[in-house]
C-alpha positions as CSV (number, residue, x, y, z in Angstrom):
1,M,1.6,-2.1,-1.7
2,A,-1.3,-3.2,0.7
3,T,-2.5,-0.1,2.6
4,I,-2.8,1.4,-0.5
5,L,-5.0,-1.4,-1.2
6,S,-7.0,-1.1,1.9
7,A,-8.9,2.3,0.9
8,Q,-11.9,1.7,0.6
9,C,-11.6,-1.8,0.6
10,T,-11.3,-4.6,3.7
11,D,-8.4,-6.5,5.3
12,V,-10.4,-9.5,4.6
13,M,-10.6,-8.2,0.8
14,V,-6.9,-7.1,1.2
15,N,-5.2,-10.3,2.6
16,R,-7.2,-12.3,-0.2
17,V,-5.5,-11.0,-3.2
18,T,-2.1,-9.7,-1.7
19,P,-0.9,-13.4,-1.2
20,E,-0.8,-13.2,-4.9
21,L,0.1,-10.3,-6.0
22,F,3.2,-10.3,-3.9
23,E,4.0,-14.1,-4.9
24,R,3.5,-13.0,-8.8
25,Y,5.9,-9.3,-7.4
26,P,7.8,-9.6,-4.5
27,V,9.7,-6.6,-5.6
28,P,9.3,-3.3,-6.6
29,E,11.3,-4.3,-9.4
30,K,8.7,-6.5,-10.5
31,M,5.7,-4.9,-9.8
32,A,7.3,-1.2,-11.7
33,E,7.5,-3.7,-14.7
34,A,4.7,-5.5,-14.4
35,P,1.9,-5.3,-16.9
36,L,-0.9,-2.8,-15.5
37,R,-3.6,-5.4,-16.8
38,N,-2.3,-8.2,-14.6
39,L,-1.6,-5.8,-11.7
40,E,-5.9,-5.0,-12.2
41,R,-6.3,-8.2,-12.8
42,I,-5.3,-9.3,-9.4
43,I,-6.2,-6.5,-7.4
44,R,-10.1,-6.0,-8.8
45,P,-11.6,-6.9,-6.0
46,C,-10.6,-4.4,-3.6
47,G,-12.3,-1.7,-5.8
48,Y,-10.8,1.3,-7.5
49,Y,-8.7,-0.8,-8.7
50,R,-7.9,0.9,-12.0
51,Q,-6.4,3.8,-10.3
52,K,-4.8,1.3,-7.3
53,A,-3.0,-0.2,-9.7
54,R,-1.3,3.0,-11.6
55,Y,-0.7,3.9,-7.7
56,I,0.8,0.6,-6.9
57,K,3.2,1.0,-10.7
58,E,4.0,4.6,-9.4
59,S,5.0,3.7,-6.1
60,C,7.5,1.2,-6.9
61,R,8.8,3.3,-9.6
62,K,9.2,6.0,-6.6
63,L,10.7,3.9,-4.0
64,I,13.6,2.3,-6.6
65,E,14.6,5.6,-8.2
66,S,14.4,7.5,-4.7
67,F,14.7,5.4,-2.2
68,G,16.5,2.5,-3.3
69,G,13.2,0.4,-3.5
70,K,13.5,0.3,0.4
71,V,10.2,1.9,1.9
72,P,10.9,5.4,4.4
73,K,11.3,6.0,7.6
74,T,9.9,9.4,7.4
75,I,6.1,11.0,6.8
76,E,7.7,13.5,4.2
77,E,8.9,10.4,2.5
78,L,5.6,7.8,2.0
79,L,3.9,10.7,1.3
80,Q,6.2,11.3,-2.0
81,L,5.0,7.7,-2.7
82,P,1.6,7.8,-5.8
83,G,-1.5,6.9,-3.1
84,V,-0.3,7.3,0.2
85,A,-1.8,10.4,1.9
86,R,-1.5,11.1,5.9
87,K,-3.6,7.9,7.3
88,T,-1.6,5.2,5.4
89,A,2.2,6.9,6.2
90,N,1.2,7.0,9.7
91,V,-0.4,3.2,9.2
92,V,2.9,1.9,7.8
93,L,5.1,4.1,9.9
94,S,2.8,2.4,13.1
95,V,2.6,-1.2,11.8
96,A,6.2,-1.3,9.7
97,F,8.8,0.2,12.1
98,G,6.8,1.0,14.8
99,I,7.6,4.7,14.6
100,N,3.9,6.4,16.3
101,E,3.9,10.3,14.0
102,G,0.3,10.1,14.6
103,I,-3.4,8.5,14.6
104,A,-5.0,6.6,12.4
105,V,-8.7,6.2,12.7
106,D,-10.8,3.8,10.2
107,T,-13.7,1.8,10.2
108,H,-10.3,-0.8,11.0
109,V,-10.2,0.7,14.5
110,V,-12.7,-1.6,17.0
111,Q,-13.7,0.3,20.6
112,N,-13.3,-2.3,23.5
113,S,-15.6,-1.5,26.1
114,A,-14.8,-2.4,30.2
């Protein structure tokens, strides 16, 4: 869910809102049942909060219905989640599971100079 929030948003802001989000809704079942307005209020600072709140709810429903509440470990399965495109899927695979299927490059990548 944090990776969905990171679209068009800084990691600093995502890290500011996720503690409350995950404390209130610690599992996909709770997040899927959460009132949309509550999710929107929490994630509003991340921008595009209405769309992202819908993606979060729909992704949690899909996780429950199709993947037993667990985050899938393949690109093909991750791409079935609303709000998840290839870059997001690659980030999740790499960071969460240590699986490198592709390269995700955006403003979060820092160039190291020698």
